C-alpha positions, 0 to 999 in steps of 0.5 A: 339405623332406626327401623322406621328410616330403613325399608327393607325392615318394613317389607320384611316386617310385612311380608314376614310378621312375627307374633309375640312367643306367650307359651312356656319359654324353653328353646324347643318351643320357641323353635316350633314356635318361628316354623308354625308361625313360617308355616302359617305364612306359606298358607297363607301365600299359597291360598292368595296364589290360589285364589288369583288364579296364579296356580291348580288348586291340586297345586296349591294342595300340593305345597301345603301337603308338603308344608304340612308334611315339613311341620309335622316333622319339625315338630316329631324332631323337637319333641313337642307335646310328649313328656319325657316323663311318659312310658312308651305305650302312654305315648302311644297312646296319645297319637 
């Protein structure tokens, strides 16, 4: 079945859009990019819920902070931004 005839596909594309990746193609970069896009989508939804009065500003802040911690942990676990050939001191200086 073609994607244009599948209403679930159209709904998913609308709700969860994904941009094409143009960076350095490495598994960890692709995973982080997907996580980053998901983070951006969650932040957008949270902002919209707060703007519409569905959640309080404090709840929006908590949700965004939780999402930020998750993306930060993802970055750390995937080693994004680390130079595998640098020394430990150099890595600490760049933080």
